[in-house]
GUPA-98591 format. One record per residue: y negated, z, x negated of N, C-alpha, C in turn. Coordinates in nm, 3 decimals, padded with zeros to 5 digits. Layout:
Y|Z|X|Y|Z|X|Y|Z|X
...
***
This chain:
00.405|-01.320|-00.566|00.540|-01.281|-00.471|00.492|-01.236|-00.334
00.547|-01.298|-00.223|00.505|-01.268|-00.101|00.588|-01.152|-00.060
00.498|-01.024|-00.003|00.542|-00.912|00.035|00.562|-00.891|00.185
00.680|-00.873|00.246|00.700|-00.859|00.394|00.729|-00.715|00.411
00.659|-00.691|00.514|00.665|-00.528|00.569|00.694|-00.505|00.705
00.775|-00.403|00.744|00.798|-00.390|00.862|00.809|-00.236|00.915
00.820|-00.207|01.043|00.848|-00.072|01.070|00.968|-00.064|01.173
01.064|00.031|01.149|01.173|00.058|01.234|01.135|00.192|01.328
01.024|00.210|01.319|00.961|00.339|01.386|00.925|00.289|01.555
00.866|00.384|01.633|00.852|00.334|01.779|00.733|00.228|01.756
00.716|00.164|01.880|00.627|00.058|01.875|00.490|00.079|01.868
00.442|00.230|01.880|00.313|00.278|01.866|00.284|00.287|01.721
00.370|00.248|01.629|00.334|00.261|01.463|00.306|00.113|01.437
00.319|00.005|01.515|00.292|-00.130|01.486|00.159|-00.147|01.435
00.051|-00.089|01.482|-00.087|-00.117|01.460|-00.110|-00.070|01.327
-00.074|00.052|01.276|-00.106|00.096|01.144|-00.037|00.054|01.030
00.102|-00.003|01.069|00.178|-00.078|00.970|00.114|-00.210|00.925
00.059|-00.263|01.040|00.001|-00.412|01.024|-00.123|-00.387|00.951
-00.201|-00.293|00.984|-00.321|-00.242|00.901|-00.293|-00.220|00.758
-00.182|-00.123|00.722|-00.138|-00.113|00.582|-00.116|-00.239|00.521
-00.043|-00.344|00.573|-00.006|-00.454|00.520|-00.128|-00.528|00.471
-00.243|-00.541|00.573|-00.356|-00.598|00.524|-00.446|-00.530|00.417
-00.433|-00.403|00.418|-00.503|-00.320|00.310|-00.425|-00.336|00.170
-00.306|-00.345|00.160|-00.222|-00.361|00.037|-00.249|-00.518|00.002
-00.269|-00.598|00.087|-00.306|-00.746|00.043|-00.427|-00.746|-00.036
-00.541|-00.687|00.028|-00.668|-00.693|-00.025|-00.678|-00.609|-00.165
-00.610|-00.480|-00.169|-00.605|-00.407|-00.287|-00.550|-00.475|-00.400
-00.432|-00.541|-00.378|-00.350|-00.589|-00.496|-00.354|-00.746|-00.498
-00.432|-00.809|-00.435|-00.457|-00.942|-00.422|-00.301|-01.018|-00.410
-00.248|-00.962|-00.305|-00.125|-01.027|-00.275|-00.115|-01.072|-00.146
-00.003|-01.161|-00.112|00.011|-01.218|00.008|00.117|-01.130|00.085
00.088|-01.077|00.208|00.171|-00.993|00.281|00.180|-01.039|00.404
00.294|-01.014|00.473|00.319|-01.046|00.616|00.380|-00.923|00.696
00.327|-00.887|00.800|00.396|-00.785|00.878|00.483|-00.855|00.989
00.608|-00.789|00.967|00.710|-00.848|01.040|00.759|-00.759|01.165
00.754|-00.808|01.288|00.793|-00.706|01.398|00.847|-00.789|01.510
00.861|-00.930|01.490|00.920|-01.015|01.591|01.058|-00.981|01.634
01.146|-00.959|01.547|01.280|-00.915|01.578|01.298|-00.768|01.626
01.405|-00.758|01.704|01.430|-00.598|01.731|01.447|-00.523|01.604
01.401|-00.389|01.617|01.419|-00.305|01.510|01.537|-00.298|01.419
01.649|-00.311|01.491|01.768|-00.309|01.416|01.790|-00.437|01.303
01.723|-00.538|01.370|01.724|-00.648|01.259|01.658|-00.639|01.141
01.514|-00.567|01.178|01.407|-00.535|01.092|01.488|-00.440|00.973
01.568|-00.342|01.009|01.630|-00.259|00.933|01.729|-00.345|00.840
01.809|-00.433|00.901|01.898|-00.494|00.817|01.810|-00.588|00.703
01.689|-00.641|00.751|01.604|-00.712|00.679|01.563|-00.616|00.562
01.524|-00.496|00.578|01.500|-00.415|00.457|01.611|-00.392|00.373
01.743|-00.368|00.422|01.854|-00.327|00.332|01.897|-00.463|00.260
01.868|-00.582|00.312|01.923|-00.692|00.234|01.800|-00.754|00.142
01.696|-00.694|00.147|01.579|-00.761|00.083|01.510|-00.874|00.144
01.540|-00.910|00.268|01.465|-01.013|00.324|01.324|-00.968|00.372
01.317|-00.845|00.371|01.186|-00.771|00.394|01.189|-00.671|00.293
01.081|-00.666|00.210|01.053|-00.593|00.095|01.023|-00.448|00.122
00.940|-00.424|00.222|00.896|-00.280|00.239|00.919|-00.250|00.399
00.985|-00.122|00.411|01.004|-00.089|00.536|00.971|00.064|00.573
00.943|00.093|00.692|00.923|00.243|00.738|01.024|00.273|00.810
01.120|00.342|00.779|01.251|00.363|00.839|01.276|00.512|00.863
01.368|00.544|00.936|01.420|00.677|00.967|01.493|00.743|00.865
01.474|00.871|00.835|01.547|00.915|00.739|01.698|00.941|00.722
01.744|00.923|00.843|01.908|00.900|00.848|01.966|00.781|00.771
01.902|00.661|00.816|01.967|00.543|00.750|01.940|00.535|00.601
01.814|00.606|00.573|01.780|00.621|00.413|01.891|00.699|00.359
01.926|00.802|00.407|02.028|00.890|00.322|02.151|00.828|00.335
02.202|00.754|00.437|02.325|00.668|00.427|02.326|00.579|00.335
02.218|00.506|00.325|02.217|00.389|00.228|02.200|00.444|00.092
02.133|00.552|00.068|02.149|00.604|-00.087|02.260|00.681|-00.115
02.357|00.696|-00.029|02.481|00.769|-00.058|02.578|00.709|-00.139
02.556|00.556|-00.159|02.631|00.485|-00.240|02.583|00.459|-00.365
02.686|00.428|-00.463|02.617|00.403|-00.594|02.536|00.270|-00.586
02.428|00.290|-00.691|02.329|00.168|-00.700|02.290|00.108|-00.557
02.224|00.212|-00.486|02.160|00.155|-00.364|02.044|00.043|-00.390
02.035|-00.044|-00.287|01.938|-00.174|-00.317|01.806|-00.127|-00.278
01.780|-00.005|-00.212|01.631|00.037|-00.189|01.615|00.169|-00.247
01.484|00.204|-00.269|01.436|00.329|-00.307|01.298|00.384|-00.237
01.278|00.492|-00.256|01.150|00.558|-00.184|01.024|00.490|-00.244
00.940|00.459|-00.148|00.802|00.419|-00.215|00.696|00.530|-00.169
00.689|00.569|-00.057|00.580|00.673|-00.035|00.640|00.739|00.106
00.566|00.871|00.123|00.586|00.940|00.221|00.469|00.972|00.312
00.452|00.934|00.429|00.329|00.966|00.515|00.322|01.108|00.536
00.189|01.162|00.526|00.165|01.299|00.576|00.091|01.288|00.685
00.122|01.356|00.797|00.047|01.331|00.938|-00.062|01.428|00.939
-00.145|01.410|01.019|-00.257|01.489|01.064|-00.217|01.578|01.151
-00.284|01.697|01.139|-00.247|01.823|01.224|-00.195|01.927|01.162
-00.234|02.045|01.207|-00.193|02.174|01.150|-00.053|02.201|01.125
00.008|02.157|01.246|00.166|02.183|01.243|00.225|02.111|01.123
00.182|02.004|01.072|00.250|01.954|00.953|00.206|02.010|00.832
00.135|02.108|00.802|00.116|02.200|00.695|00.088|02.111|00.573
00.023|01.991|00.602|-00.016|01.897|00.468|00.114|01.860|00.402
00.225|01.848|00.481|00.338|01.827|00.401|00.417|01.696|00.486
00.510|01.617|00.412|00.553|01.492|00.475|00.678|01.541|00.553
00.638|01.616|00.670|00.755|01.663|00.767|00.698|01.613|00.892
00.811|01.647|00.994|00.771|01.625|01.136|00.867|01.674|01.201
00.866|01.690|01.345|00.927|01.766|01.438|01.006|01.685|01.538
01.095|01.737|01.626|01.152|01.666|01.728|01.106|01.751|01.858
01.009|01.707|01.935|00.969|01.781|02.059|01.062|01.760|02.170
01.118|01.869|02.204|01.205|01.882|02.331|01.134|01.859|02.476
01.127|01.743|02.523|01.033|01.723|02.651|01.126|01.726|02.776
01.045|01.786|02.875|01.104|01.790|03.020|00.974|01.757|03.100
01.017|01.729|03.237|00.909|01.697|03.334|00.827|01.841|03.355
00.706|01.819|03.401|00.629|01.926|03.410|00.668|02.028|03.519
00.732|01.963|03.617|00.777|02.055|03.728|00.929|02.082|03.726
00.986|02.062|03.602|01.115|02.091|03.589|01.137|02.250|03.557
01.278|02.316|03.606|01.277|02.458|03.567|01.320|02.503|03.428
01.334|02.418|03.342|01.371|02.439|03.192|01.264|02.497|03.136
01.287|02.607|03.058|01.190|02.687|02.980|01.217|02.682|02.835
01.342|02.668|02.801|01.391|02.666|02.641|01.514|02.587|02.641
01.559|02.551|02.508|01.658|02.457|02.497|01.788|02.508|02.570
01.800|02.638|02.554|01.936|02.675|02.607|01.965|02.662|02.758
01.829|02.665|02.829|01.842|02.627|02.969|01.899|02.488|03.001
01.899|02.405|02.905|01.960|02.266|02.944|02.104|02.246|02.943
02.185|02.345|02.945|02.322|02.354|02.960|02.350|02.269|03.096
02.422|02.156|03.100|02.453|02.088|03.211|02.365|01.982|03.269
02.260|01.974|03.176|02.143|01.879|03.206|02.174|01.726|03.164
02.091|01.646|03.221|02.102|01.515|03.173|02.014|01.483|03.044
02.068|01.465|02.951|02.007|01.449|02.814|01.997|01.295|02.777
01.880|01.244|02.728|01.857|01.118|02.689|01.820|01.125|02.541
01.876|01.030|02.453|01.843|01.010|02.332|01.836|00.873|02.296
01.745|00.832|02.197|01.710|00.693|02.164|01.839|00.606|02.120
01.887|00.653|02.002|01.993|00.580|01.943|02.077|00.690|01.836
02.191|00.651|01.793|02.259|00.726|01.702|02.220|00.733|01.582
02.150|00.637|01.538|02.089|00.621|01.400|01.955|00.707|01.367
01.909|00.789|01.484|01.795|00.848|01.461|01.823|01.015|01.435
01.743|01.062|01.337|01.739|01.192|01.301|01.665|01.278|01.390
01.546|01.231|01.450|01.466|01.300|01.545|01.516|01.322|01.685
01.592|01.187|01.718|01.642|01.196|01.874|01.787|01.222|01.897
01.854|01.227|01.779|02.005|01.245|01.806|02.053|01.336|01.703
02.045|01.323|01.577|02.104|01.418|01.468|02.059|01.570|01.478
01.925|01.576|01.489|01.863|01.694|01.483|01.915|01.766|01.615
01.959|01.716|01.723|02.011|01.774|01.848|02.156|01.824|01.814
02.224|01.745|01.734|02.372|01.781|01.677|02.352|01.919|01.619
02.244|01.930|01.527|02.235|02.042|01.443|02.191|02.161|01.527
02.106|02.137|01.613|02.073|02.256|01.697|02.184|02.325|01.775
02.274|02.226|01.833|02.398|02.259|01.898|02.492|02.329|01.811
02.505|02.296|01.676|02.580|02.349|01.584|02.520|02.509|01.556
02.405|02.523|01.558|02.332|02.643|01.522|02.367|02.741|01.633
02.357|02.683|01.754|02.394|02.767|01.872|02.556|02.793|01.908
02.627|02.737|01.812|02.767|02.749|01.839|02.822|02.679|01.953
02.753|02.545|01.990|02.786|02.470|02.105|02.835|02.346|02.052
02.879|02.254|02.149|02.933|02.124|02.104|02.889|02.025|02.205
02.937|01.898|02.188|02.882|01.797|02.274|02.881|01.797|02.422
02.970|01.894|02.454|02.977|01.917|02.607|02.883|02.008|02.669
02.787|02.050|02.574|02.686|02.137|02.633|02.605|02.075|02.739
02.566|01.932|02.737|02.494|01.867|02.829|02.606|01.831|02.943
02.537|01.821|03.066|02.629|01.757|03.178|02.657|01.605|03.163
02.556|01.533|03.104|02.560|01.397|03.088|02.457|01.358|02.973
02.522|01.255|02.887|02.415|01.206|02.786|02.425|01.062|02.782
02.290|01.008|02.790|02.262|00.865|02.794|02.174|00.818|02.693
02.216|00.704|02.642|02.127|00.631|02.547|02.025|00.536|02.595
01.890|00.552|02.556|01.773|00.496|02.610|01.748|00.373|02.518
01.761|00.364|02.401|01.730|00.267|02.311|01.606|00.287|02.219
01.514|00.377|02.271|01.389|00.400|02.188|01.323|00.544|02.253
01.250|00.601|02.153|01.197|00.732|02.201|01.109|00.705|02.337
01.024|00.614|02.345|00.938|00.593|02.453|01.008|00.558|02.577
01.147|00.495|02.556|01.225|00.473|02.667|01.287|00.593|02.739
01.306|00.701|02.642|01.364|00.832|02.675|01.234|00.892|02.752
01.117|00.889|02.717|01.029|00.955|02.778|01.001|00.911|02.917
01.017|00.759|02.945|00.994|00.706|03.058|01.113|00.740|03.154
01.247|00.751|03.102|01.349|00.805|03.187|01.309|00.949|03.248
01.249|01.034|03.169|01.221|01.177|03.205|01.122|01.161|03.309
01.020|01.069|03.313|00.916|01.068|03.396|00.974|01.014|03.528
01.076|00.925|03.517|01.107|00.855|03.631|01.242|00.936|03.693
01.279|01.064|03.635|01.382|01.145|03.703|01.517|01.100|03.654
01.524|00.998|03.570|01.648|00.962|03.545|01.724|01.039|03.425
01.649|01.125|03.358|01.706|01.225|03.261|01.610|01.346|03.273
01.679|01.446|03.242|01.593|01.582|03.232|01.541|01.617|03.111
01.573|01.571|03.009|01.503|01.611|02.883|01.551|01.501|02.761
01.473|01.521|02.652|01.507|01.430|02.538|01.424|01.513|02.417
01.477|01.475|02.298|01.404|01.509|02.171|01.342|01.407|02.129
01.200|01.396|02.121|01.116|01.293|02.074|01.048|01.316|01.964
01.041|01.219|01.869|00.945|01.222|01.745|00.817|01.303|01.767
00.771|01.392|01.698|00.647|01.450|01.729|00.529|01.377|01.713
00.541|01.268|01.611|00.439|01.173|01.592|00.438|01.073|01.688
00.540|01.020|01.737|00.536|00.951|01.845|00.484|00.997|01.978
00.516|01.133|02.013|00.471|01.208|02.119|00.309|01.216|02.112
00.257|01.240|01.973|00.112|01.256|01.946|00.043|01.136|02.013
00.096|01.023|01.943|00.042|00.903|01.972|00.026|00.839|02.125
00.166|00.899|02.184|00.152|00.863|02.333|00.058|00.944|02.407
00.050|01.056|02.378|-00.059|01.141|02.439|-00.188|01.103|02.413
-00.230|01.036|02.302|-00.359|00.997|02.266|-00.375|00.876|02.362
-00.274|00.796|02.343|-00.306|00.657|02.439|-00.302|00.680|02.572
-00.258|00.792|02.641|-00.235|00.832|02.769|-00.261|00.953|02.800
-00.386|01.005|02.805|-00.422|01.159|02.822|-00.368|01.217|02.936
-00.332|01.132|03.047|-00.281|01.183|03.178|-00.140|01.226|03.163
-00.072|01.177|03.051|00.065|01.222|03.021|00.088|01.360|03.027
-00.003|01.450|02.954|00.012|01.582|02.924|00.022|01.647|03.066
-00.011|01.617|03.170|00.006|01.672|03.313|00.139|01.666|03.362
00.215|01.552|03.303|00.343|01.520|03.354|00.455|01.575|03.290
00.453|01.620|03.184|00.532|01.671|03.087|00.518|01.812|03.051
00.624|01.864|02.980|00.610|01.996|02.886|00.694|01.979|02.771
00.645|02.053|02.664|00.745|02.047|02.554|00.797|02.196|02.540
00.910|02.217|02.558|00.983|02.369|02.566|01.023|02.411|02.421
01.036|02.332|02.328|01.083|02.360|02.205|01.037|02.241|02.101
01.035|02.279|01.968|00.998|02.195|01.865|01.137|02.219|01.759
01.211|02.113|01.749|01.320|02.136|01.649|01.275|02.061|01.497
01.337|02.133|01.408|01.303|02.109|01.292|01.203|02.201|01.192
01.135|02.175|01.111|01.108|02.042|01.065|01.226|01.951|01.003
01.179|01.816|00.999|01.275|01.730|00.923|01.182|01.667|00.813
01.248|01.602|00.713|01.168|01.517|00.625|01.111|01.393|00.693
00.999|01.357|00.689|00.930|01.240|00.742|00.997|01.121|00.722
01.019|01.031|00.827|01.078|00.897|00.785|00.990|00.833|00.678
01.073|00.787|00.576|00.997|00.742|00.441|00.963|00.593|00.438
00.879|00.545|00.358|00.834|00.411|00.343|00.925|00.375|00.223
01.019|00.259|00.222|01.104|00.237|00.118|01.076|00.094|00.068
01.118|00.068|-00.038|01.112|-00.067|-00.110|01.240|-00.116|-00.161
01.262|-00.263|-00.152|01.379|-00.306|-00.190|01.368|-00.322|-00.356
01.465|-00.297|-00.413|01.464|-00.305|-00.561|01.457|-00.456|-00.638
01.466|-00.542|-00.529|01.446|-00.689|-00.588|01.299|-00.700|-00.613
01.222|-00.627|-00.576|01.069|-00.629|-00.602|01.049|-00.580|-00.757
01.004|-00.663|-00.828|00.982|-00.627|-00.982|00.917|-00.486|-00.997
00.972|-00.403|-01.082|00.929|-00.269|-01.103|00.787|-00.258|-01.137
00.704|-00.328|-01.210|00.557|-00.321|-01.197|00.501|-00.326|-01.072
00.543|-00.427|-01.006|00.471|-00.433|-00.857|00.522|-00.330|-00.766
00.619|-00.267|-00.788|00.675|-00.158|-00.698|00.589|-00.032|-00.731
00.550|-00.019|-00.864|00.454|00.087|-00.894|00.330|00.065|-00.857
00.274|-00.059|-00.853|00.140|-00.091|-00.804|00.131|-00.055|-00.651
00.228|-00.088|-00.577|00.239|-00.062|-00.445|00.233|00.076|-00.414
00.327|00.144|-00.494|00.331|00.310|-00.476|00.197|00.354|-00.495
00.121|00.298|-00.612|-00.009|00.357|-00.634|-00.126|00.340|-00.542
-00.121|00.205|-00.479|-00.200|00.188|-00.383|-00.215|00.273|-00.261
-00.064|00.286|-00.212|-00.066|00.369|-00.103|-00.094|00.520|-00.148
-00.048|00.570|-00.224|-00.080|00.724|-00.233|-00.210|00.740|-00.306
-00.277|00.650|-00.325|-00.455|00.645|-00.346|-00.533|00.615|-00.240
-00.461|00.551|-00.135|-00.561|00.498|-00.015|-00.646|00.609|00.056
-00.611|00.726|00.041|-00.695|00.829|00.119|-00.834|00.855|00.043
-00.840|00.814|-00.081|-00.957|00.851|-00.165|-01.074|00.742|-00.119
-01.039|00.630|-00.030|-01.138|00.538|-00.017|-01.178|00.542|00.130
-01.294|00.519|00.162|-01.331|00.494|00.309|-01.251|00.396|00.387
-01.227|00.300|00.332|-01.134|00.188|00.397|-01.002|00.240|00.408
-00.936|00.302|00.321|-00.803|00.357|00.335|-00.807|00.467|00.430
-00.893|00.546|00.432|-00.893|00.654|00.529|-00.903|00.596|00.684
-00.979|00.501|00.702|-00.995|00.436|00.823|-00.829|00.363|00.879
-00.765|00.302|00.778|-00.650|00.273|00.799|-00.541|00.374|00.838
-00.547|00.472|00.771|-00.458|00.593|00.787|-00.492|00.661|00.915
-00.615|00.672|00.962|-00.644|00.728|01.098|-00.586|00.657|01.202
-00.558|00.526|01.191|-00.499|00.450|01.299|-00.361|00.510|01.331
-00.286|00.564|01.237|-00.155|00.630|01.255|-00.158|00.769|01.242
-00.262|00.832|01.276|-00.295|00.991|01.252|-00.218|01.038|01.116
-00.250|00.967|01.024|-00.201|01.032|00.878|-00.345|01.061|00.822
-00.278|01.145|00.732|-00.414|01.190|00.625|-00.398|01.137|00.482
-00.278|01.110|00.443|-00.243|01.033|00.314|-00.112|00.978|00.312
-00.061|00.934|00.181|00.067|00.908|00.157|00.101|00.990|00.019
00.219|01.039|00.018|00.264|01.127|-00.094|00.370|01.053|-00.186
00.366|01.094|-00.313|00.477|01.019|-00.393|00.605|01.065|-00.352
00.705|01.015|-00.345|00.835|01.046|-00.289|00.938|01.085|-00.384
01.012|01.170|-00.377|01.124|01.218|-00.436|01.243|01.230|-00.354
01.377|01.202|-00.392|01.492|01.170|-00.315|01.519|01.349|-00.269
01.486|01.432|-00.339|01.529|01.571|-00.296|01.464|01.615|-00.190
01.361|01.537|-00.137|01.293|01.565|-00.014|01.381|01.569|00.104
01.486|01.479|00.101|01.573|01.450|00.203|01.700|01.535|00.201
01.700|01.629|00.120|01.838|01.730|00.081|01.848|01.812|00.215
01.731|01.847|00.270|01.754|01.932|00.415|01.816|01.850|00.532
01.785|01.703|00.524|01.847|01.625|00.626|02.004|01.619|00.601
02.037|01.600|00.460|02.155|01.608|00.425|02.245|01.714|00.477
02.172|01.842|00.445|02.260|01.963|00.493|02.271|01.972|00.643
02.164|01.946|00.728|02.170|01.945|00.862|02.304|01.852|00.909
02.309|01.716|00.848|02.413|01.642|00.885|02.559|01.700|00.840
02.556|01.776|00.724|02.683|01.836|00.695|02.728|01.936|00.800
02.617|02.020|00.828|02.646|02.126|00.930|02.689|02.096|01.051
02.649|01.979|01.099|02.657|01.916|01.236|02.770|01.812|01.235
02.855|01.810|01.116|02.941|01.687|01.108|03.060|01.693|01.207
03.095|01.795|01.298|03.183|01.811|01.400|03.140|01.797|01.525
02.997|01.785|01.544|02.936|01.787|01.676|02.904|01.637|01.710
02.969|01.600|01.840|02.944|01.476|01.903|02.875|01.458|02.018
02.773|01.386|02.061|02.719|01.401|02.186|02.795|01.303|02.275
***
């Protein structure tokens, strides 16, 4: 069986996802193909329809898709990111980013500001912000203007260009961006970290035979035990994959419920 893999995460996840596809092919003697040519929205639909068997997707669409009876996808494995802030757990944060020379010191200072978000299907860029506003007793008119950028890195560019004042960016995306461009740290500040949220999961379509699904899960969750596996994980600043359980996403469900009346 040919296994197709894709990522719906930021473009700086492409290299590690492609490397993991190659790793699985070697470990399991499979034919794999990394799919990234279409926009991420098409990749997500490919995962949900089974045209793409394995995908790295945001927790929000995972929760939405598994809310129906007999969902077509299931959890495969959860990445655990490198860095003390992640506590060796499958979690991540949303870093609230502003320009280095901006007057903002904390989230509450952003009242009336221009806020950028990647898109409405994002936990880290959109729904966690709704939850923060609900916690503060605020609503969608807290910001002066809200603009959709289409991607985390687009939001970052809007901040740098002065087209937006702030955005909540996936902390793993920010870490990779800072690694790729060390000069970036002098141009921005992180004024708050929202979360943690459950990490974006790796999922698999149930059309893949159960024995193969189990073999793929075992290959991922054991890869940190081999030098070759650790080299691949390091490309994405990961330390390992963890066996996934659906209850890990209950905090996200609770956030969505608490912010159900908040609209940006």
